[in-house]
NUTOR-452631 format. One line per 10 residues: for each residue y, z, x of N, C-alpha, C, O. Coordinates in steps of 0.05 Angstrom, whole numbers, plus 5000, padded with zeros to 4 digits. Atoms other than C-alpha are relative to their C-alpha. Example, Ala and Ser with C-alpha at 12.3 -4.5 7.8 and 13.67 -1.06 7.14 Angstrom:
<sites>
4976:5000:5018:4910:5156:5246:5024:5000:5018:5024:5013:5039 ~ 4976:4999:4984:4979:5143:5273:5022:5014:4985:5044:5018:4995;
</sites>
This chain:
<sites>
4987:4981:4983:3939:1553:7891:5029:4994:5008:5034:4972:5019 ~ 4971:5004:4993:4015:1557:7901:5002:4998:5031:4985:5006:5047 ~ 4995:5004:4971:4047:1537:7967:5001:5026:5013:4990:5028:5035 ~ 5000:4977:4983:4061:1608:7986:4975:5019:5000:4977:5042:5010 ~ 5027:4987:4997:3988:1631:7978:4982:4988:5019:4961:4999:5025 ~ 5015:5011:4977:3963:1584:8031:5000:5018:5023:5018:5033:5027 ~ 5009:4982:4978:3932:1618:8091:4982:5021:4993:4973:5034:5012 ~ 5023:4979:5007:3885:1665:8056:4977:4985:4986:4981:4971:4966 ~ 5022:5017:5013:3816:1637:8040:4992:5013:4973:4999:5036:4967 ~ 5006:4992:5028:3786:1640:7970:4980:5024:5000:4976:5039:4980;
5021:4978:4997:3733:1688:7996:5014:5027:5006:5005:5049:4997 ~ 4986:4974:4993:3784:1739:8025:5017:5007:4977:5019:5031:4972 ~ 4978:4990:5018:3835:1737:7968:4991:5023:4980:5005:5043:4977 ~ 5008:4980:5019:3793:1776:7915:4994:5028:5012:4995:5048:4998 ~ 5009:4974:4990:3771:1831:7963:5029:5012:5012:5030:5036:5017 ~ 4975:4987:4989:3845:1841:7990:5019:5003:4975:5031:5024:4973 ~ 4984:4994:5024:3882:1832:7923:4985:5019:4981:4973:5010:4961 ~ 5016:4980:5013:3851:1895:7898:5011:5027:4996:5015:5040:5016 ~ 4982:4976:5007:3886:1954:7865:4986:5026:5011:4999:5043:5023 ~ 5015:4976:4988:3829:2004:7883:5004:5000:5029:5004:5022:5039;
4994:5002:4970:3843:1982:7955:5025:5018:5011:5030:5021:5034 ~ 4979:4983:4994:3904:2027:7951:4993:5029:5001:5009:5047:5004 ~ 5005:4969:5000:3865:2090:7949:5003:5015:5025:5008:5039:5026 ~ 4995:4986:4976:3868:2101:8023:5030:5001:5009:5035:5009:5032 ~ 4973:5006:4993:3944:2088:8024:5013:5023:5010:5027:5021:5031 ~ 4988:4972:4992:3966:2163:8028:4989:5006:5028:5004:5016:5044 ~ 5010:4993:4975:3923:2172:8087:5009:4979:5022:5010:4985:5046 ~ 4991:5017:4979:3946:2110:8121:5028:5005:5010:5036:5003:5033 ~ 4969:4993:4992:4018:2129:8118:4998:5024:5016:5014:5024:5035 ~ 5001:4981:4981:3999:2194:8150:4992:4991:5028:5002:5002:5047;
5005:5008:4975:3966:2156:8205:5022:4982:5015:5025:4981:5040 ~ 4979:5016:4986:4023:2109:8216:5022:5018:5013:5032:5011:5034 ~ 4980:4983:4992:4072:2167:8222:4990:5022:5019:5004:5042:5024 ~ 5013:4979:4984:4025:2206:8267:5004:4995:5028:4989:5007:5043 ~ 4986:5006:4978:4062:2180:8328:5026:5010:5002:5042:5001:4985 ~ 4974:4990:5004:4124:2218:8342:5021:4984:4994:5037:4989:4977 ~ 4974:5020:5004:4172:2157:8350:5000:4986:4971:5021:4978:4961 ~ 5000:5012:5026:4146:2128:8283:5007:5023:4983:5025:5019:4967 ~ 4994:4981:5020:4147:2194:8246:5029:5009:5005:5042:5008:4984 ~ 4972:4997:4997:4216:2212:8271:5018:4979:4989:5039:4985:4977;
4987:5022:5011:4241:2143:8254:5001:4999:4973:5022:4991:4963 ~ 5001:4999:5028:4221:2151:8183:5011:5025:4990:5026:5023:4971 ~ 4988:4975:5008:4237:2226:8175:5027:5004:5003:5039:5018:4987 ~ 4971:4995:4994:4304:2223:8203:5016:4973:4997:5037:4969:5009 ~ 4988:5024:5004:4321:2154:8182:5026:5003:4987:5029:5020:4969 ~ 4976:5000:5009:4393:2142:8166:5004:4978:4978:5026:4975:4966 ~ 4998:5019:5021:4376:2084:8118:4989:5013:4972:4965:5012:4965 ~ 5008:4987:5024:4377:2121:8052:4990:4987:4975:4978:4997:4957 ~ 5007:5018:5024:4369:2061:8007:4970:4998:4999:4959:4996:4977 ~ 5028:5002:4998:4296:2057:8031:4984:5020:5005:4961:5016:5011;
5013:4975:4997:4279:2128:8037:4979:5006:4974:4985:5005:4950 ~ 5022:4995:5021:4215:2146:8000:5005:5026:4984:4997:5029:4961 ~ 4990:4976:5013:4244:2216:7983:5022:4996:4980:5026:5010:4960 ~ 4978:5005:5022:4304:2186:7949:4995:4978:4982:5005:4976:4959 ~ 5004:5025:5023:4278:2122:7919:4969:4991:5001:4962:4969:5010 ~ 5029:5003:4994:4201:2129:7915:4989:4973:4986:4969:4962:4995 ~ 5012:5024:5011:4191:2068:7867:5010:4976:5016:4996:4956:5019 ~ 4991:5021:4983:4234:2024:7909:4986:4996:5026:4978:4975:5034 ~ 5015:5000:4976:4203:2045:7972:4970:4988:4998:4961:4973:5015 ~ 5024:5005:5004:4133:2036:7943:5000:4970:4995:4983:4957:5008;
4998:5028:5004:4152:1965:7917:5003:4984:5024:4989:4964:5027 ~ 4993:5013:4977:4180:1943:7984:4976:5002:5019:4970:4982:5032 ~ 5022:4994:4981:4119:1973:8025:4977:4982:4989:4965:4968:5005 ~ 5022:5018:5007:4068:1936:7979:5008:4970:5002:4992:4952:5008 ~ 4990:5032:4996:4110:1872:7978:4997:4992:5026:4990:4969:5029 ~ 5007:5006:4975:4105:1873:8053:4972:4993:5004:4965:4974:5018 ~ 5028:5005:4995:4033:1878:8049:4989:4974:4987:4973:4959:4998 ~ 5010:5025:5016:4021:1823:7997:5014:4975:5017:5000:4956:5025 ~ 4988:5021:4983:4071:1778:8034:4987:4997:5024:4983:4973:5029 ~ 5013:5001:4973:4036:1790:8101:4974:4988:4994:4966:4969:5009;
5028:5010:5003:3967:1776:8071:4997:4973:4987:4980:4957:4993 ~ 5002:5026:5018:3982:1718:8021:5022:4978:5004:5019:4955:4996 ~ 4981:5020:4999:4047:1686:8040:4998:4981:5021:4983:4985:5040 ~ 4998:5022:4982:4062:1626:8077:5021:5008:5021:5035:5028:5018 ~ 4980:4992:4982:4105:1624:8139:5031:5003:4992:5046:5019:5003 ~ 4973:4999:5013:4170:1611:8099:5006:5027:4987:5027:5039:4990 ~ 4996:4975:5016:4157:1672:8053:4999:5023:5021:5015:5041:5019 ~ 4997:4977:4983:4141:1716:8113:5025:5002:5018:5033:5023:5027 ~ 4970:4998:4986:4206:1695:8149:5020:5017:4985:5036:5034:4994 ~ 4979:4986:5017:4243:1717:8090:4994:5028:5000:5013:5043:5003;
5005:4971:4999:4209:1783:8089:5008:5012:5025:5017:5035:5025 ~ 4994:4988:4970:4219:1793:8164:5030:5003:4998:5039:5025:5006 ~ 4972:4999:4998:4294:1777:8155:5008:5026:4985:5024:5043:4994 ~ 4995:4974:5020:4296:1831:8099:4995:5027:5013:5011:5046:5012 ~ 5007:4974:4991:4260:1885:8134:5017:5002:5029:5025:5024:5036 ~ 4982:4996:4977:4298:1871:8199:5029:5010:4995:5040:5026:5010 ~ 4977:4988:5007:4362:1883:8163:5000:5029:4996:5020:5041:5002 ~ 5000:4973:5004:4341:1951:8145:4994:5016:5027:5002:5038:5032 ~ 5013:4988:4974:4308:1965:8214:5023:5002:5022:5021:5016:5042 ~ 4979:5002:4979:4375:1951:8251:5012:5029:5006:5021:5036:5028;
4990:4977:4997:4397:2022:8237:4979:5023:5003:4985:5047:5002 ~ 5022:4979:4993:4328:2056:8252:4996:5003:5028:4979:4990:5039 ~ 5001:4992:4971:4338:2084:8321:5008:5024:5005:5024:5035:4989 ~ 4990:4976:4992:4348:2146:8356:5028:4999:5011:5040:4978:5015 ~ 4974:4999:4993:4414:2169:8380:5001:5021:5022:4982:5035:5025 ~ 4996:4982:4981:4441:2211:8437:4998:5029:4991:5011:5039:4973 ~ 5006:4971:5009:4414:2283:8432:4976:5003:4984:4968:5026:4979 ~ 5025:4996:5015:4350:2265:8392:4978:5009:5019:4978:5003:5043 ~ 5022:4992:4982:4290:2296:8419:4979:4983:5008:4968:4985:5029 ~ 5018:5024:4996:4247:2235:8409:5012:4977:4998:5026:4973:4978;
4990:5024:4999:4266:2167:8427:4986:4980:4986:4962:4979:4990 ~ 5013:5019:5022:4250:2111:8374:5017:4977:4997:5041:4979:5000 ~ 4984:5022:5011:4271:2044:8353:4983:4982:4988:4965:4970:5002 ~ 5015:5015:5022:4243:2007:8294:4992:4971:5008:4974:4959:4995 ~ 5008:5028:4986:4242:1938:8338:4983:5003:5021:4977:4983:5033 ~ 5018:4998:4977:4197:1965:8388:4974:4988:4994:4961:5000:4976 ~ 5022:5010:5007:4136:1920:8388:4975:5017:5005:4955:5013:4992 ~ 5023:4986:4999:4088:1971:8412:4997:5021:4978:4974:5029:4972 ~ 5004:4983:5022:4103:2019:8355:4995:4983:4974:4983:4993:4955 ~ 5005:5014:5022:4102:1960:8306:4969:4993:5003:4955:4992:4983;
5029:5003:5000:4034:1946:8333:4980:5022:4992:4959:5018:4980 ~ 5012:4973:5014:4010:2017:8319:4999:5000:4973:4978:5004:4961 ~ 5000:4998:5031:4032:2013:8248:4981:4979:4988:4966:4983:4969 ~ 5015:5025:5012:4002:1943:8237:4969:5011:5005:4952:5009:4987 ~ 5029:4992:4996:3935:1972:8270:4990:5020:4980:4967:5019:4972 ~ 5007:4983:5021:3937:2030:8219:4997:4985:4974:4980:4992:4957 ~ 5000:5013:5023:3948:1982:8165:4973:4985:4998:4960:4984:4978 ~ 5029:5013:5000:3886:1941:8186:4981:5019:4999:4960:5011:4988 ~ 5021:4978:5003:3844:2004:8188:5000:5008:4971:4979:5014:4960 ~ 5000:4994:5029:3868:2018:8118:4989:4978:4982:4978:4984:4961;
5013:5024:5013:3848:1948:8095:4970:5000:5002:4956:4995:4983 ~ 5026:4997:4997:3780:1957:8128:4989:5021:4986:4966:5017:4977 ~ 5012:4978:5012:3770:2024:8097:5002:4994:4968:4985:5005:4954 ~ 4998:5012:5029:3788:1993:8026:4980:4983:4995:4969:4987:4973 ~ 5018:5021:5002:3741:1935:8035:4973:5016:4998:4956:5011:4980 ~ 5025:4988:4994:3686:1981:8058:4994:5019:4974:4971:5021:4967 ~ 4999:4981:5020:3700:2030:7999:4988:4984:4973:4974:4996:4957 ~ 5004:5016:5024:3692:1973:7946:4976:4982:5005:4960:4980:4987 ~ 5021:5016:4997:3644:1926:7976:4978:5006:5021:4959:4990:5025 ~ 5019:4990:4977:3606:1964:8033:5010:4988:5026:5029:4972:5026;
4992:5009:4975:3611:1950:8107:4998:4970:5001:4977:4959:4994 ~ 5002:5028:5002:3629:1877:8116:4980:4990:5023:4973:5006:5040 ~ 5019:5011:4980:3582:1831:8159:5017:4994:5022:5041:4994:5019 ~ 4984:5007:4977:3604:1812:8230:5016:4977:4994:5040:4978:5000 ~ 4982:5022:5005:3629:1746:8206:5021:5006:4981:5043:4996:4986 ~ 4977:4993:5019:3669:1773:8148:5016:5021:5014:5040:5020:5009 ~ 4981:4983:4983:3696:1829:8196:5018:4986:5020:5041:4993:5025 ~ 4981:5017:4983:3721:1777:8243:5022:4987:4987:5045:4986:4997 ~ 4980:5013:5015:3754:1739:8188:5023:5015:4989:5046:5007:4988 ~ 4980:4977:5010:3787:1802:8156:5018:5008:5025:5043:5011:5022;
4987:4990:4977:3807:1823:8227:5024:4979:5008:5048:4986:5009 ~ 4981:5024:4992:3843:1756:8246:5021:4998:4979:5044:4995:4986 ~ 4984:5002:5020:3875:1753:8181:5021:5025:4995:5043:5021:4985 ~ 4984:4975:5005:3904:1827:8180:5019:4998:5027:5038:5013:5027 ~ 4981:5001:4980:3939:1807:8248:5030:4993:4986:5050:4999:4998 ~ 4977:5004:5010:3992:1785:8201:5018:5026:4995:5042:5024:4996 ~ 4989:4978:5004:4009:1855:8188:5022:5006:5026:5043:5018:5023 ~ 4984:4997:4977:4035:1855:8260:5020:4977:5007:5043:4983:5015 ~ 4987:5026:4994:4060:1782:8269:5023:4994:4978:5041:4978:4983 ~ 4979:5002:5019:4103:1786:8206:5027:5015:5008:5048:5011:4996;
4976:4985:4990:4150:1831:8245:5005:4988:5031:5007:4963:5035 ~ 4995:5012:4974:4162:1826:8321:4975:5002:5021:4977:4999:5046 ~ 5025:4998:4980:4091:1835:8349:4991:4967:5003:4986:4951:4984 ~ 5009:5027:4998:4071:1771:8382:4974:4998:5000:4960:5018:5005 ~ 5030:5001:5002:4004:1743:8375:4982:5008:5020:4959:5016:5017 ~ 5015:4994:4976:3985:1753:8443:4996:5032:5003:4978:5040:5019 ~ 5002:4972:4998:3995:1830:8434:4978:5013:4980:4969:5036:4983 ~ 5023:4990:5020:3944:1835:8375:4971:4998:5016:4964:4977:5026 ~ 5025:5003:4985:3876:1850:8407:4982:4976:4989:4981:4971:4965 ~ 5010:5026:5008:3834:1788:8408:4976:5000:4983:4968:4979:4973;
5023:5001:5016:3772:1813:8372:4996:5027:4990:5008:5045:5001 ~ 5004:4977:5009:3748:1870:8330:4992:5021:5022:5000:5044:5021 ~ 5008:4983:4978:3714:1898:8395:5024:5011:5018:5025:5034:5027 ~ 4978:4997:4984:3777:1892:8432:5020:5019:4986:5034:5035:4999 ~ 4986:4980:5016:3812:1928:8375:4993:5027:5003:5010:5044:5008 ~ 5015:4971:4997:3762:1989:8379:5011:5011:5026:5021:5034:5027 ~ 4986:4988:4973:3786:1996:8453:5028:5008:4997:5036:5030:5005 ~ 4974:4991:5004:3855:1995:8435:5004:5023:4982:5022:5038:4986 ~ 4998:4977:5020:3845:2045:8377:4994:5027:5015:5007:5048:5013 ~ 5007:4972:4986:3811:2095:8422:5021:5008:5019:5027:5031:5022;
4978:4994:4981:3864:2090:8474:5026:5011:4985:5040:5029:4994 ~ 4975:4993:5013:3920:2095:8421:4999:5027:4987:5019:5040:4983 ~ 5001:4974:5013:3892:2155:8390:5007:5027:5020:5008:5050:5012 ~ 4991:4981:4981:3912:2193:8454:5028:5006:4993:5037:5028:5001 ~ 4970:4997:5004:3984:2187:8431:5003:5012:4972:5027:5015:4965 ~ 4999:4991:5026:3971:2215:8361:5012:5030:5004:5004:5045:5023 ~ 4986:4970:4995:4014:2282:8356:5022:5002:4975:5034:4983:4966 ~ 4979:4989:5022:4057:2317:8303:5017:5023:5009:5007:5040:5023 ~ 4986:4979:4995:4114:2364:8310:5011:5014:4974:5000:5007:4953 ~ 4990:4985:5022:4153:2409:8262:5012:4979:4980:5005:4979:4957;
4987:5023:5013:4194:2348:8239:4981:4985:4984:4981:4984:4960 ~ 5021:5020:5016:4137:2300:8223:4980:5016:4984:4972:5007:4962 ~ 5019:4986:5018:4090:2353:8197:5008:5008:4973:4995:5006:4952 ~ 4988:4994:5024:4137:2380:8149:5005:4975:4979:4999:4977:4955 ~ 4999:5023:5015:4154:2311:8124:4974:4987:4986:4974:4978:4963 ~ 5025:5009:5010:4082:2290:8118:4988:5018:4981:4976:5009:4961 ~ 5013:4980:5017:4060:2352:8084:5016:5000:4974:5004:5007:4954 ~ 4988:5006:5026:4114:2340:8031:4993:4976:4986:4992:4974:4961 ~ 5009:5030:5010:4092:2266:8025:4971:5006:4988:4964:4996:4967 ~ 5030:4997:5009:4017:2290:8017:5002:5013:4972:4989:5005:4953;
4997:4983:5026:4039:2340:7961:5014:4987:4981:5016:4997:4958 ~ 4980:5013:5023:4085:2289:7927:5023:5015:4990:5033:5014:4967 ~ 4975:4983:5004:4142:2336:7935:5028:4984:4993:5047:4995:4984 ~ 4977:5017:5002:4191:2277:7930:5000:4991:4970:5020:4980:4961 ~ 4999:5004:5028:4171:2267:7856:5010:5023:4983:5012:5046:4993 ~ 4992:4977:5019:4196:2308:7794:4980:5022:5002:4956:5017:5006 ~ 5019:4976:4997:4166:2378:7795:4973:4999:4983:4951:5007:4991 ~ 5025:4999:5018:4121:2367:7735:4980:4982:5013:4957:4990:5016 ~ 5019:5019:4989:4091:2304:7769:4987:5014:5026:4962:5015:5029 ~ 5014:4989:4975:4081:2338:7837:4982:5020:4997:4961:5021:5011;
5021:4981:5003:4049:2397:7810:4976:4986:4988:4954:4993:4996 ~ 5026:5008:5014:4002:2358:7767:4984:4983:5018:4959:4984:5017 ~ 5015:5019:4985:3984:2304:7816:4998:5003:5031:4984:4990:5047 ~ 4995:4990:4968:4004:2336:7885:4969:5007:5010:4961:4995:5030 ~ 5027:4992:4992:3931:2370:7890:4984:4978:5004:4971:4976:5025 ~ 5020:5024:4999:3893:2307:7876:5006:4981:5020:4988:4969:5032 ~ 4989:5019:4978:3936:2264:7922:4993:5012:5026:4987:4997:5044 ~ 5004:4986:4971:3926:2316:7980:4969:4998:5002:4958:4993:5024 ~ 5033:4998:4994:3848:2318:7967:4993:4969:5008:4976:4965:5026 ~ 5005:5027:4995:3847:2242:7967:5005:4990:5029:4991:4978:5045;
4988:5006:4972:3889:2235:8027:4981:5013:5023:4974:5000:5043 ~ 5017:4984:4979:3847:2287:8067:4973:4986:5001:4961:4985:5023 ~ 5024:5014:5001:3784:2249:8046:5001:4977:5015:4981:4973:5030 ~ 4998:5025:4985:3804:2184:8076:5011:5006:5029:5007:4989:5047 ~ 4990:4998:4973:3838:2216:8139:4978:5003:5020:4963:5023:5017 ~ 5015:4992:4976:3798:2211:8202:5009:5022:5016:5032:5031:5011 ~ 4991:4984:4980:3802:2259:8257:5011:4982:5023:4999:4961:5027 ~ 4987:4973:5000:3847:2274:8294:5022:5003:4980:5037:5022:4981 ~ 4974:5001:5020:3898:2260:8237:4998:5024:4981:5019:5036:4976 ~ 5005:4980:5015:3869:2310:8194:5007:5026:5009:5022:5041:4996;
4997:4976:4985:3870:2368:8242:5032:5003:5006:5044:5024:5002 ~ 4972:4999:4996:3942:2348:8262:5017:5008:4980:5038:5021:4984 ~ 4983:4994:5024:3967:2354:8192:4994:5026:4990:5010:5036:4975 ~ 5006:4975:5007:3932:2419:8182:4986:5002:4972:4988:5021:4957 ~ 5018:5002:5024:3885:2397:8123:4975:5010:5005:4962:5004:5025 ~ 5028:4990:4995:3824:2435:8113:4978:4981:4989:4985:4965:4972 ~ 5021:5017:5008:3758:2399:8101:4973:5015:5005:4970:5030:5025 ~ 5027:4987:4996:3685:2422:8092:4980:4983:4984:4988:4965:4970 ~ 5018:5016:5013:3619:2396:8066:5003:4999:4969:4994:4980:4958 ~ 5000:5000:5025:3633:2414:7995:5021:4981:4990:5018:4966:4971;
4981:5020:5006:3697:2376:7994:4991:4973:5006:4999:4955:4990 ~ 5010:5024:4993:3663:2319:8025:4983:4990:4976:4984:4966:4969 ~ 5020:5009:5022:3611:2317:7969:5018:4992:4974:5013:4972:4961 ~ 4981:5008:5023:3667:2318:7915:5014:4973:5004:5016:4956:4986 ~ 4988:5024:4994:3702:2264:7949:4984:4976:5000:4994:4955:4992 ~ 5016:5022:5003:3641:2220:7956:4992:4993:4972:4986:4970:4965 ~ 5005:5007:5029:3627:2230:7880:5022:4988:4990:5017:4968:4975 ~ 4975:5012:5012:3699:2213:7863:4999:4972:5007:5004:4956:4989 ~ 5000:5029:4992:3692:2147:7903:4980:4985:4986:4985:4962:4979 ~ 5024:5017:5013:3625:2128:7870:5009:4995:4973:5007:4972:4965;
4987:5002:5027:3658:2141:7800:5019:4977:4999:5017:4959:4982 ~ 4976:5019:4998:3719:2100:7817:4989:4973:5006:4998:4954:4993 ~ 5008:5028:4993:3684:2042:7847:4984:4987:4977:4987:4963:4971 ~ 5016:5009:5022:3633:2038:7789:5019:4992:4973:5014:4974:4958 ~ 4983:5005:5021:3690:2041:7739:5017:4974:5005:5023:4960:4986 ~ 4983:5023:4991:3731:1988:7776:4986:4975:4999:4999:4955:4994 ~ 5016:5025:5005:3675:1937:7775:5000:4992:4974:4998:4968:4971 ~ 5002:5008:5025:3674:1936:7702:5027:4991:4989:5029:4981:4966 ~ 4970:5007:5011:3751:1922:7694:5001:4971:5000:4988:4957:5016 ~ 4993:5033:4997:3777:1850:7679:5015:4998:5024:5025:5017:5035;
4986:5006:4971:3807:1818:7740:5028:5009:5001:5037:5020:5021 ~ 4970:4995:5001:3880:1828:7719:5004:5031:5005:5023:5040:5018 ~ 4999:4969:4995:3866:1906:7717:4989:5006:5032:4997:5024:5046 ~ 5010:4991:4970:3827:1905:7784:5017:4994:5021:5015:5005:5043 ~ 4980:5005:4981:3885:1873:7817:5026:5014:4997:5043:5012:5015 ~ 4977:4985:5003:3938:1916:7789:5007:5022:5017:4987:5036:5020 ~ 4973:5014:5003:3992:1934:7817:5006:4979:5020:5028:4970:5020 ~ 4992:5018:4979:3987:1886:7875:5003:4972:4987:5019:4957:4998 ~ 4991:5026:5011:3986:1824:7828:5028:5003:4992:5044:4986:4997 ~ 4971:4999:5010:4049:1848:7798:5021:5002:5023:5042:4990:5020;
4985:5000:4977:4081:1865:7865:5002:4972:5015:5023:4966:5027 ~ 5003:5027:4986:4059:1794:7894:5018:4982:4982:5033:4966:4992 ~ 4984:5015:5019:4091:1763:7830:5031:5004:5005:5047:4986:5009 ~ 4968:4993:4994:4159:1799:7841:5007:4991:5029:5030:4982:5032 ~ 4992:5007:4972:4158:1785:7918:5005:4972:4999:5024:4963:5012 ~ 4993:5030:4998:4153:1710:7904:5023:4992:4984:5035:4971:4987 ~ 4981:5007:5018:4203:1714:7849:5025:5005:5016:5043:4988:5016 ~ 4976:4996:4985:4255:1746:7896:5006:4983:5019:5029:4978:5025 ~ 4999:5023:4980:4239:1693:7949:5011:4976:4986:5030:4964:4996 ~ 4987:5022:5013:4254:1638:7900:5028:5000:4991:5041:4980:4990;
4975:4998:5011:4316:1666:7873:5020:5010:5022:5044:5012:5017 ~ 4981:4991:4978:4344:1691:7941:5009:5026:4995:5031:5033:5004 ~ 4989:4970:5004:4348:1762:7919:4988:5017:5022:4969:5010:5037 ~ 5006:4980:4977:4343:1823:7965:4972:5009:4993:4964:5017:4971 ~ 5027:4988:5004:4273:1842:7978:5001:5034:5007:4987:5050:4994 ~ 4998:4973:4994:4290:1910:8010:5024:5011:4988:5029:5035:4990;
</sites>
C-alpha cells in the first residue's frame, strides 16, 4: 500500500472504491444543493473554470478527485486538495444585492455538504452489499468524517456517532428548500441539459429516473419529481440487475472510474499540478 493510501482499512477500501457506488451521485448533488445558500453558491458561481454547465468533464473529475482524496489520501495529499479547493472557493460568496447570503468557507454549509456525501456513501454501500452491521456502520461513519474535515469543518463539528448524526440530519432537513434559481439549475442538471443535445436527449430521462429513485423526501418533492409504485418497482428491478452484473465484473472494471480518478489525483499531487 502506497503512502497516500494509508488511513483506510483493507476492509473498507473495496466497498468504497466502487464504480457502482456512483449510482446515487445525481441524487446526492440535488441533496447538497437543496439548501438555498449552497444552491445559490453553485448556480450563481463566478468561478466559470469549475462550472459543471461549462466544463462537465473537468467538474466531474475534480468532484470525484475530492471524494477519493478524502477517503484514501493521507494528511499530505488531503492538505494539497484542501489548498486547491480553497483557491477556487475564495470567489464563491454572495455580494450586495443577492437575495441569499452564502460563503463557500462557511463550516456549517460545508458540514451539510459532507453530511449529504456520507448519506450517499451509505446508500452506495447498502445498494451493493446490503445494510452494514452496526460495527461496520460505525467504521464507515467515522471514516466519512473526512468529507468534512478535508475542508474547514473541525472534527468537533462532525456528530460523534451514527445516532448523533441521525439527530443532526433530522434537524438539518428543516432547512431544505429550493427557489426558482436552484430548482431551475437542478432540473437542468437532472435532465443533463449541460451535455450536447444528442446525449441529453438520450441519457437525460434515464438519469432523471435514477436520480428520483435515490432521492428521499423531502428532496424529491422540492424538485417536483413524480414517483409512484410502478416507478419504484422499475427502479428496484434496475438496481437488482445492476448489482448482479457488477458482481461478476473483474476488479478493475468494478472500481472504474474511481480507480482512474484516484491514480490521476495522486499523479497531480506528485507533479505539483493543479487539481482544480
